[in-house]
FITORDREN-698455 format. One record per atom (N, C-alpha, C): residue number from 0; residue in one letter; x, y, z. Coordinates in Angstrom, 2 decimals, decimal comma. Layout:
! residues N
NUM|A|X|Y|Z
...
//
This chain:
! residues 218
0|M|45,65|-20,07|22,83
0|M|46,72|-20,46|21,92
0|M|46,28|-20,19|20,50
1|T|47,20|-19,69|19,69
1|T|46,93|-19,42|18,29
1|T|47,60|-20,46|17,44
2|T|46,88|-21,02|16,49
2|T|47,45|-22,01|15,58
2|T|47,40|-21,47|14,17
3|V|48,54|-21,48|13,51
3|V|48,61|-21,00|12,13
3|V|49,18|-22,10|11,27
4|N|48,47|-22,46|10,20
4|N|48,96|-23,46|9,26
4|N|49,06|-22,84|7,89
5|S|50,15|-23,12|7,19
5|S|50,31|-22,63|5,83
5|S|49,79|-23,68|4,87
6|A|49,19|-23,26|3,79
6|A|48,56|-24,18|2,86
6|A|49,37|-24,25|1,58
7|T|49,61|-25,45|1,11
7|T|50,23|-25,66|-0,22
7|T|49,03|-26,01|-1,08
8|S|14,53|-16,22|13,67
8|S|13,52|-15,91|12,86
8|S|12,59|-14,94|13,42
9|N|12,63|-14,44|12,85
9|N|11,51|-13,43|12,81
9|N|10,82|-13,51|11,46
10|T|9,71|-13,85|11,38
10|T|8,95|-13,93|10,15
10|T|8,18|-12,66|9,95
11|P|8,29|-11,98|8,78
11|P|7,54|-10,75|8,53
11|P|6,05|-11,00|8,59
12|T|5,33|-10,06|9,10
12|T|3,88|-10,17|9,18
12|T|3,25|-9,14|8,29
13|T|2,03|-9,43|7,83
13|T|1,33|-8,51|6,93
13|T|0,57|-7,50|7,74
14|D|0,79|-6,22|7,46
14|D|0,13|-5,14|8,17
14|D|-1,17|-4,79|7,48
15|T|-2,30|-5,05|8,12
15|T|-3,61|-4,78|7,52
15|T|-4,23|-3,53|8,11
16|T|-3,52|-2,85|9,03
16|T|-4,07|-1,66|9,68
16|T|-4,38|-0,57|8,67
17|G|-3,41|-0,35|7,73
17|G|-3,61|0,69|6,73
17|G|-4,82|0,41|5,85
18|G|-4,99|-0,88|5,44
18|G|-6,12|-1,23|4,60
18|G|-7,44|-1,05|5,30
19|S|-7,52|-1,45|6,58
19|S|-8,77|-1,31|7,34
19|S|-9,14|0,15|7,50
20|K|-8,13|0,98|7,79
20|K|-8,38|2,42|7,96
20|K|-8,85|3,03|6,65
21|L|-8,22|2,58|5,54
21|L|-8,61|3,13|4,25
21|L|-10,05|2,77|3,91
22|N|-10,45|1,53|4,21
22|N|-11,83|1,12|3,95
22|N|-12,81|1,97|4,75
23|A|-12,48|2,24|6,01
23|A|-13,35|3,07|6,86
23|A|-13,42|4,49|6,31
24|D|-12,26|5,02|5,90
24|D|-12,22|6,37|5,35
24|D|-13,00|6,46|4,04
25|F|-12,91|5,38|3,23
25|F|-13,62|5,37|1,95
25|F|-15,12|5,41|2,17
26|T|-15,60|4,64|3,18
26|T|-17,03|4,64|3,51
26|T|-17,46|6,03|3,96
27|M|-16,62|6,66|4,80
27|M|-16,94|8,01|5,26
27|M|-16,93|8,99|4,09
28|F|-16,00|8,80|3,16
28|F|-15,92|9,67|1,99
28|F|-17,20|9,59|1,15
29|L|-17,71|8,38|0,97
29|L|-18,94|8,21|0,19
29|L|-20,13|8,86|0,88
30|K|-20,17|8,74|2,23
30|K|-21,26|9,38|2,97
30|K|-21,22|10,89|2,82
31|L|-20,00|11,46|2,94
31|L|-19,85|12,90|2,79
31|L|-20,19|13,35|1,37
32|L|-19,78|12,54|0,38
32|L|-20,06|12,89|-1,00
32|L|-21,56|12,85|-1,28
33|T|-22,23|11,84|-0,72
33|T|-23,69|11,73|-0,90
33|T|-24,40|12,91|-0,24
34|T|-23,94|13,26|0,97
34|T|-24,54|14,39|1,68
34|T|-24,33|15,68|0,91
35|Q|-23,12|15,81|0,35
35|Q|-22,81|17,00|-0,45
35|Q|-23,73|17,11|-1,66
36|M|-23,98|15,97|-2,31
36|M|-24,86|15,96|-3,47
36|M|-26,30|16,31|-3,10
37|Q|-26,73|15,80|-1,93
37|Q|-28,10|16,05|-1,49
37|Q|-28,32|17,50|-1,08
38|N|-27,29|18,16|-0,64
38|N|-27,43|19,51|-0,11
38|N|-26,82|20,59|-0,99
39|Q|-26,47|20,24|-2,21
39|Q|-25,89|21,24|-3,08
39|Q|-26,97|22,20|-3,58
40|D|-26,52|23,33|-4,03
40|D|-27,43|24,35|-4,57
40|D|-27,99|23,84|-5,89
41|P|-29,30|23,58|-5,97
41|P|-29,89|23,06|-7,22
41|P|-29,73|24,03|-8,38
42|L|-29,57|25,34|-8,08
42|L|-29,41|26,33|-9,14
42|L|-27,97|26,42|-9,64
43|D|-27,05|25,86|-8,82
43|D|-25,63|25,89|-9,19
43|D|-24,97|24,57|-8,76
44|P|-25,40|23,45|-9,32
44|P|-24,89|22,14|-8,90
44|P|-23,41|21,96|-9,27
45|M|-22,74|21,10|-8,50
45|M|-21,33|20,79|-8,79
45|M|-21,24|19,98|-10,08
46|D|-20,23|20,26|-10,84
46|D|-20,01|19,54|-12,08
46|D|-19,79|18,06|-11,77
47|T|-20,50|17,18|-12,48
47|T|-20,35|15,74|-12,23
47|T|-18,93|15,25|-12,47
48|A|-18,21|15,98|-13,33
48|A|-16,83|15,59|-13,59
48|A|-15,98|15,70|-12,33
49|Q|-16,32|16,66|-11,46
49|Q|-15,58|16,82|-10,21
49|Q|-15,81|15,63|-9,29
50|Y|-17,08|15,16|-9,24
50|Y|-17,38|13,98|-8,43
50|Y|-16,58|12,78|-8,94
51|T|-16,61|12,62|-10,26
51|T|-15,91|11,49|-10,86
51|T|-14,42|11,54|-10,57
52|Q|-13,85|12,73|-10,66
52|Q|-12,42|12,89|-10,41
52|Q|-12,07|12,52|-8,97
53|Q|-12,90|12,94|-8,02
53|Q|-12,67|12,62|-6,61
53|Q|-12,73|11,11|-6,39
54|L|-13,72|10,46|-7,01
54|L|-13,86|9,01|-6,86
54|L|-12,68|8,27|-7,46
55|V|-12,23|8,72|-8,63
55|V|-11,09|8,07|-9,29
55|V|-9,83|8,20|-8,46
56|Q|-9,58|9,40|-7,92
56|Q|-8,39|9,62|-7,11
56|Q|-8,38|8,74|-5,86
57|Y|-9,55|8,66|-5,22
57|Y|-9,62|7,85|-4,01
57|Y|-9,49|6,37|-4,35
58|S|-10,05|5,97|-5,49
58|S|-9,95|4,58|-5,92
58|S|-8,50|4,19|-6,20
59|Q|-7,73|5,13|-6,77
59|Q|-6,32|4,86|-7,06
59|Q|-5,52|4,64|-5,78
60|V|-5,84|5,44|-4,75
60|V|-5,16|5,28|-3,46
60|V|-5,50|3,92|-2,87
61|E|-6,79|3,54|-2,96
61|E|-7,23|2,25|-2,42
61|E|-6,53|1,10|-3,13
62|Q|-6,40|1,19|-4,45
62|Q|-5,73|0,14|-5,21
62|Q|-4,26|0,05|-4,83
63|S|-3,63|1,20|-4,62
63|S|-2,21|1,23|-4,23
63|S|-2,01|0,54|-2,88
64|M|-2,92|0,79|-1,94
64|M|-2,83|0,15|-0,62
64|M|-3,01|-1,35|-0,74
65|A|-3,94|-1,76|-1,59
65|A|-4,18|-3,19|-1,78
65|A|-2,96|-3,87|-2,39
66|Q|-2,31|-3,20|-3,35
66|Q|-1,11|-3,75|-3,97
66|Q|0,03|-3,88|-2,96
67|T|0,14|-2,89|-2,07
67|T|1,17|-2,93|-1,03
67|T|0,97|-4,12|-0,11
68|T|-0,29|-4,36|0,28
68|T|-0,60|-5,50|1,15
68|T|-0,25|-6,81|0,46
69|T|-0,58|-6,90|-0,84
69|T|-0,27|-8,11|-1,60
69|T|1,23|-8,32|-1,70
70|L|1,98|-7,23|-1,94
70|L|3,43|-7,31|-2,05
70|L|4,05|-7,80|-0,75
71|K|3,55|-7,29|0,37
71|K|4,07|-7,72|1,67
71|K|3,84|-9,21|1,88
72|S|2,68|-9,68|1,44
72|S|2,37|-11,10|1,57
72|S|3,32|-11,95|0,73
73|I|3,61|-11,47|-0,49
73|I|4,54|-12,19|-1,37
73|I|5,94|-12,23|-0,77
74|L|6,40|-11,08|-0,25
74|L|7,74|-11,01|0,35
74|L|7,85|-11,92|1,56
75|S|6,78|-11,99|2,34
75|S|6,77|-12,87|3,50
75|S|6,91|-14,32|3,08
76|S|6,18|-14,68|2,02
76|S|6,24|-16,04|1,51
76|S|7,63|-16,37|0,97
77|L|8,23|-15,41|0,25
77|L|9,58|-15,62|-0,29
77|L|10,60|-15,76|0,83
78|G|10,42|-14,97|1,91
78|G|11,34|-15,05|3,03
78|G|11,32|-16,42|3,67
79|T|10,13|-16,98|3,83
79|T|9,99|-18,32|4,40
79|T|10,62|-19,35|3,49
80|Q|10,41|-19,18|2,17
80|Q|10,99|-20,11|1,20
80|Q|12,52|-20,06|1,24
81|N|13,07|-18,85|1,31
81|N|14,53|-18,69|1,38
81|N|15,10|-19,29|2,66
82|L|14,35|-19,15|3,76
82|L|14,79|-19,72|5,03
82|L|14,86|-21,24|4,94
83|T|13,85|-21,82|4,31
83|T|13,83|-23,27|4,15
83|T|15,01|-23,74|3,33
84|Q|15,31|-23,02|2,25
84|Q|16,45|-23,38|1,40
84|Q|17,77|-23,21|2,15
85|A|17,87|-22,14|2,94
85|A|19,11|-21,87|3,67
85|A|19,38|-22,91|4,75
86|S|18,33|-23,56|5,22
86|S|18,51|-24,56|6,29
86|S|19,40|-25,71|5,83
87|A|19,54|-25,87|4,51
87|A|20,40|-26,93|3,98
87|A|21,87|-26,68|4,30
88|M|22,20|-25,45|4,69
88|M|23,60|-25,13|5,01
88|M|24,00|-25,59|6,40
89|I|23,03|-25,92|7,25
89|I|23,35|-26,37|8,61
89|I|24,24|-27,61|8,54
90|G|25,34|-27,56|9,28
90|G|26,28|-28,66|9,28
90|G|27,36|-28,56|8,23
91|H|27,29|-27,52|7,39
91|H|28,29|-27,32|6,34
91|H|29,27|-26,21|6,71
92|M|30,47|-26,34|6,19
92|M|31,49|-25,31|6,38
92|M|31,22|-24,15|5,42
93|V|31,29|-22,92|5,94
93|V|31,11|-21,75|5,09
93|V|32,27|-20,79|5,32
94|E|32,52|-19,99|4,30
94|E|33,55|-18,95|4,37
94|E|32,88|-17,61|4,09
95|T|33,17|-16,59|4,90
95|T|32,59|-15,27|4,70
95|T|33,63|-14,33|4,10
96|N|33,18|-13,15|3,71
96|N|34,11|-12,15|3,18
96|N|34,58|-11,21|4,28
97|S|34,40|-11,63|5,54
97|S|34,75|-10,79|6,69
97|S|35,81|-11,46|7,54
98|G|36,59|-10,62|8,24
98|G|37,60|-11,14|9,15
98|G|37,07|-11,35|10,55
99|T|35,77|-11,20|10,75
99|T|35,16|-11,37|12,07
99|T|34,67|-12,80|12,23
100|A|35,13|-13,46|13,28
100|A|34,75|-14,85|13,55
100|A|34,24|-14,99|14,98
101|G|33,52|-16,05|15,22
101|G|32,99|-16,31|16,56
101|G|33,92|-17,20|17,36
102|L|34,04|-16,89|18,65
102|L|34,82|-17,71|19,59
102|L|33,86|-18,22|20,64
103|S|33,85|-19,53|20,88
103|S|32,99|-20,10|21,91
103|S|33,84|-20,92|22,87
104|A|33,21|-21,40|23,93
104|A|33,94|-22,20|24,91
104|A|34,32|-23,55|24,32
105|E|33,58|-23,99|23,30
105|E|33,83|-25,30|22,71
105|E|34,77|-25,26|21,51
106|K|34,71|-24,16|20,74
106|K|35,48|-24,11|19,51
106|K|36,24|-22,79|19,38
107|P|37,42|-22,83|18,78
107|P|38,20|-21,59|18,58
107|P|37,66|-20,79|17,41
108|A|38,05|-19,54|17,34
108|A|37,74|-18,72|16,16
108|A|38,66|-19,19|15,04
109|Q|38,13|-19,24|13,82
109|Q|38,92|-19,78|12,72
109|Q|38,86|-18,86|11,50
110|W|40,00|-18,80|10,81
110|W|40,09|-17,97|9,61
110|W|40,91|-18,67|8,52
111|L|40,67|-18,27|7,28
111|L|41,54|-18,60|6,16
111|L|42,19|-17,30|5,73
112|W|43,44|-17,35|5,33
112|W|44,09|-16,14|4,85
112|W|44,76|-16,40|3,51
113|S|44,91|-15,34|2,73
113|S|45,55|-15,48|1,42
113|S|46,28|-14,19|1,07
114|A|47,31|-14,33|0,25
114|A|48,13|-13,19|-0,18
114|A|48,50|-13,39|-1,64
115|P|48,85|-12,32|-2,34
115|P|49,19|-12,43|-3,77
115|P|50,52|-13,16|-4,01
116|R|51,36|-13,25|-3,00
116|R|52,62|-13,98|-3,14
116|R|53,02|-14,50|-1,75
117|E|54,06|-15,29|-1,73
117|E|54,48|-15,93|-0,47
117|E|54,84|-14,89|0,59
118|V|54,38|-15,18|1,81
118|V|54,63|-14,28|2,94
118|V|55,72|-14,87|3,82
119|G|56,69|-14,03|4,18
119|G|57,77|-14,51|5,05
119|G|57,34|-14,50|6,51
120|T|56,94|-13,33|7,00
120|T|56,46|-13,20|8,38
120|T|55,16|-12,40|8,38
121|M|54,34|-12,67|9,38
121|M|53,06|-11,98|9,49
121|M|52,87|-11,46|10,92
122|T|52,14|-10,35|11,02
122|T|51,74|-9,82|12,32
122|T|50,22|-9,94|12,40
123|A|49,76|-10,66|13,41
123|A|48,32|-10,87|13,60
123|A|47,81|-9,94|14,70
124|T|46,78|-9,17|14,38
124|T|46,15|-8,28|15,36
124|T|44,69|-8,69|15,51
125|I|44,28|-8,97|16,74
125|I|42,92|-9,42|17,01
125|I|42,21|-8,37|17,86
126|T|41,04|-7,96|17,41
126|T|40,24|-6,98|18,15
126|T|38,91|-7,61|18,56
127|D|38,33|-7,09|19,66
127|D|37,05|-7,62|20,12
127|D|35,90|-6,89|19,43
128|A|34,68|-7,19|19,85
128|A|33,48|-6,63|19,22
128|A|33,40|-5,11|19,35
129|K|34,10|-4,54|20,33
129|K|34,10|-3,10|20,54
129|K|35,24|-2,40|19,79
130|G|36,04|-3,19|19,07
130|G|37,15|-2,61|18,32
130|G|38,43|-2,47|19,12
131|K|38,46|-3,01|20,33
131|K|39,65|-2,93|21,18
131|K|40,63|-4,04|20,82
132|V|41,91|-3,67|20,66
132|V|42,93|-4,67|20,37
132|V|43,16|-5,52|21,62
133|V|42,98|-6,83|21,47
133|V|43,13|-7,73|22,62
133|V|44,36|-8,62|22,51
134|D|44,92|-8,70|21,30
134|D|46,11|-9,53|21,14
134|D|46,84|-9,17|19,86
135|T|48,18|-9,14|19,95
135|T|49,03|-8,90|18,78
135|T|50,21|-9,84|18,87
136|R|50,52|-10,50|17,78
136|R|51,65|-11,43|17,79
136|R|52,23|-11,59|16,40
137|T|53,48|-12,01|16,34
137|T|54,14|-12,28|15,07
137|T|54,13|-13,77|14,82
138|V|53,74|-14,16|13,61
138|V|53,68|-15,59|13,27
138|V|54,39|-15,82|11,95
139|E|54,82|-17,05|11,76
139|E|55,53|-17,40|10,55
139|E|54,56|-17,61|9,40
140|G|54,99|-17,20|8,21
140|G|54,18|-17,42|7,02
140|G|54,67|-18,63|6,25
141|G|55,53|-18,37|5,26
141|G|56,11|-19,47|4,50
141|G|55,27|-19,93|3,34
142|A|54,15|-19,25|3,06
142|A|53,29|-19,63|1,93
142|A|52,47|-18,42|1,51
143|A|51,63|-18,59|0,49
143|A|50,78|-17,50|0,02
143|A|49,35|-17,66|0,52
144|A|49,09|-18,71|1,28
144|A|47,75|-18,94|1,83
144|A|47,85|-19,91|2,99
145|G|46,87|-19,87|3,87
145|G|46,88|-20,77|5,00
145|G|45,66|-20,58|5,87
146|N|45,70|-21,14|7,06
146|N|44,59|-20,99|7,99
146|N|45,11|-20,66|9,38
147|M|44,25|-20,10|10,20
147|M|44,63|-19,69|11,55
147|M|43,46|-19,92|12,49
148|S|43,75|-20,42|13,68
148|S|42,73|-20,60|14,71
148|S|43,22|-19,98|16,01
149|W|42,27|-19,50|16,81
149|W|42,60|-18,82|18,06
149|W|41,59|-19,21|19,12
150|D|42,10|-19,77|20,23
150|D|41,21|-20,26|21,28
150|D|40,91|-19,23|22,36
151|G|41,32|-17,97|22,12
151|G|41,03|-16,92|23,09
151|G|42,16|-16,62|24,05
152|T|43,27|-17,38|23,93
152|T|44,41|-17,14|24,80
152|T|45,34|-16,10|24,17
153|T|45,59|-15,01|24,86
153|T|46,45|-13,95|24,32
153|T|47,91|-14,33|24,48
154|S|48,78|-13,57|23,83
154|S|50,22|-13,82|23,92
154|S|50,73|-13,60|25,34
155|A|49,93|-12,87|26,15
155|A|50,31|-12,64|27,55
155|A|49,78|-13,74|28,47
156|G|49,07|-14,72|27,87
156|G|48,56|-15,84|28,64
156|G|47,17|-15,64|29,21
157|K|46,52|-14,52|28,90
157|K|45,17|-14,27|29,40
157|K|44,14|-14,98|28,54
158|K|43,15|-15,58|29,18
158|K|42,10|-16,30|28,46
158|K|40,87|-15,40|28,34
159|L|40,47|-15,11|27,10
159|L|39,31|-14,25|26,86
159|L|38,05|-15,08|26,65
160|G|36,91|-14,45|26,91
160|G|35,65|-15,14|26,82
160|G|35,09|-15,24|25,41
161|A|33,96|-15,92|25,30
161|A|33,31|-16,11|24,00
161|A|32,83|-14,77|23,45
162|G|32,74|-14,71|22,13
162|G|32,28|-13,48|21,48
162|G|32,78|-13,38|20,06
163|D|32,59|-12,23|19,46
163|D|33,05|-11,98|18,10
163|D|34,42|-11,30|18,14
164|Y|35,35|-11,82|17,35
164|Y|36,70|-11,26|17,28
164|Y|37,12|-11,12|15,82
165|T|37,82|-10,03|15,54
165|T|38,22|-9,74|14,17
165|T|39,74|-9,85|14,02
166|L|40,15|-10,56|12,98
166|L|41,57|-10,75|12,70
166|L|42,02|-9,85|11,55
167|A|43,15|-9,17|11,75
167|A|43,78|-8,38|10,69
167|A|45,22|-8,85|10,59
168|L|45,68|-9,09|9,38
168|L|47,04|-9,58|9,17
168|L|47,83|-8,62|8,27
169|T|49,06|-8,38|8,67
169|T|49,99|-7,64|7,83
169|T|51,22|-8,52|7,64
170|G|51,84|-8,44|6,49
170|G|52,97|-9,33|6,24
170|G|54,06|-8,72|5,40
171|K|55,18|-9,39|5,37
171|K|56,32|-9,00|4,54
171|K|56,87|-10,24|3,85
172|D|57,36|-10,04|2,63
172|D|57,96|-11,17|1,92
172|D|59,41|-11,35|2,34
173|A|60,09|-12,26|1,68
173|A|61,48|-12,57|2,05
173|A|62,41|-11,37|1,87
174|S|62,03|-10,43|1,00
174|S|62,86|-9,24|0,75
174|S|62,50|-8,09|1,68
175|G|61,52|-8,30|2,55
175|G|61,14|-7,25|3,48
175|G|60,08|-6,30|2,94
176|N|59,52|-6,62|1,77
176|N|58,48|-5,78|1,20
176|N|57,11|-6,14|1,78
177|D|56,27|-5,11|1,91
177|D|54,93|-5,35|2,45
177|D|54,10|-6,21|1,50
178|V|53,32|-7,10|2,09
178|V|52,42|-7,97|1,33
178|V|51,02|-7,83|1,92
179|K|50,05|-7,58|1,06
179|K|48,66|-7,45|1,51
179|K|48,09|-8,84|1,78
180|I|47,50|-9,01|2,95
180|I|46,93|-10,30|3,34
180|I|45,45|-10,12|3,67
181|V|44,62|-10,99|3,14
181|V|43,19|-10,94|3,39
181|V|42,80|-12,13|4,26
182|A|42,05|-11,85|5,33
182|A|41,58|-12,91|6,23
182|A|40,06|-13,05|6,14
183|H|39,58|-14,28|6,01
183|H|38,15|-14,58|5,98
183|H|37,82|-15,58|7,09
184|S|36,73|-15,34|7,79
184|S|36,32|-16,27|8,84
184|S|35,68|-17,50|8,21
185|V|35,86|-18,65|8,87
185|V|35,28|-19,91|8,40
185|V|34,71|-20,67|9,60
186|G|33,83|-21,60|9,31
186|G|33,28|-22,42|10,39
186|G|32,04|-23,18|9,94
187|I|31,51|-24,00|10,84
187|I|30,35|-24,83|10,56
187|I|29,07|-24,09|10,95
188|V|28,09|-24,07|10,04
188|V|26,80|-23,44|10,31
188|V|26,00|-24,30|11,28
189|T|25,51|-23,68|12,35
189|T|24,72|-24,40|13,34
189|T|23,27|-23,95|13,39
190|D|22,98|-22,79|12,75
190|D|21,62|-22,27|12,81
190|D|21,40|-21,26|11,69
191|V|20,18|-21,20|11,19
191|V|19,80|-20,18|10,21
191|V|18,53|-19,51|10,70
192|A|18,39|-18,22|10,46
192|A|17,21|-17,49|10,93
192|A|16,88|-16,37|9,96
193|L|15,60|-16,01|9,92
193|L|15,13|-14,89|9,11
193|L|14,97|-13,69|10,03
194|E|15,83|-12,69|9,85
194|E|15,81|-11,51|10,71
194|E|15,76|-10,24|9,86
195|N|14,71|-9,46|10,08
195|N|14,53|-8,20|9,35
195|N|14,59|-8,38|7,84
196|G|14,04|-9,49|7,38
196|G|13,96|-9,73|5,94
196|G|15,19|-10,36|5,32
197|T|16,23|-10,63|6,11
197|T|17,45|-11,24|5,57
197|T|17,73|-12,56|6,29
198|I|18,38|-13,47|5,58
198|I|18,74|-14,77|6,16
198|I|20,09|-14,64|6,87
199|Q|20,11|-15,02|8,13
199|Q|21,33|-14,98|8,93
199|Q|21,77|-16,40|9,27
200|V|23,05|-16,69|9,11
200|V|23,59|-17,99|9,52
200|V|24,46|-17,78|10,76
201|T|24,41|-18,74|11,66
201|T|25,21|-18,67|12,88
201|T|26,37|-19,66|12,78
202|V|27,58|-19,16|12,96
202|V|28,78|-19,98|12,92
202|V|29,56|-19,73|14,21
203|N|29,60|-20,73|15,07
203|N|30,31|-20,63|16,35
203|N|29,87|-19,40|17,14
204|G|28,56|-19,13|17,12
204|G|28,02|-18,02|17,89
204|G|27,97|-16,70|17,13
205|H|28,67|-16,60|15,99
205|H|28,69|-15,36|15,21
205|H|27,65|-15,41|14,11
206|K|26,81|-14,36|14,02
206|K|25,79|-14,30|12,98
206|K|26,31|-13,52|11,77
207|S|26,01|-14,06|10,59
207|S|26,46|-13,41|9,37
207|S|25,36|-13,49|8,32
208|D|25,17|-12,39|7,58
208|D|24,20|-12,36|6,49
208|D|24,68|-13,30|5,38
209|T|23,74|-14,06|4,79
209|T|24,14|-14,98|3,72
209|T|24,74|-14,23|2,52
210|A|24,44|-12,93|2,41
210|A|25,02|-12,14|1,32
210|A|26,53|-12,01|1,49
211|N|27,04|-12,28|2,71
211|N|28,47|-12,16|2,98
211|N|29,22|-13,47|2,78
212|L|28,50|-14,54|2,41
212|L|29,16|-15,83|2,20
212|L|29,84|-15,85|0,84
213|V|31,06|-16,39|0,81
213|V|31,79|-16,49|-0,46
213|V|32,03|-17,95|-0,85
214|R|31,79|-18,87|0,09
214|R|31,99|-20,28|-0,22
214|R|31,21|-21,14|0,76
215|I|30,64|-22,23|0,23
215|I|29,95|-23,22|1,07
215|I|30,57|-24,57|0,76
216|G|31,10|-25,21|1,80
216|G|31,75|-26,49|1,62
216|G|30,96|-27,62|2,26
217|T|31,61|-28,77|2,42
217|T|30,96|-29,93|3,01
217|T|31,46|-30,15|4,42
//
């Protein structure tokens, strides 16, 4: 059944493999350089400036690797800090900038919609995670904003399972002119996680990047 109301972790780890390999290579480099110095032609020795240049270049690479390791450690720490801060959203209502919402056996998919002016009638089209249209119906507007919930029951009476569903709305005003309608998913945050360096919030089974949140309520 569709209800429409009008409104008045994965924690990053530090990779030390590159640093360990560089240290081993640096030791080997010094051994080769020492051997080269010991076996050079005494009548035509290598310019010391060349040795110095080689050492400086290798030292710069070593410093760059060390800085990269330090940066990874800092980013890991920041990710954990952001995750801790994001946990405060659990139990709060959030609104995303996407029309994709989660449907579960316990709760319907929910959206807020808005238009630049009052909408007379609207056509709601719902697609599944694969982009397949699973339901289309005409609903009454009567306002410039409102909310909509869908429990997975299609207009043909078929009950669909849990998953991610996307709502698209088209509308016309009282004069029959097209009105652009924007739908945003809403719901209560039940979980937050750090995945691939970004904070993800779970709302009714649907995961969304915190960068996609446009409002956090109570």
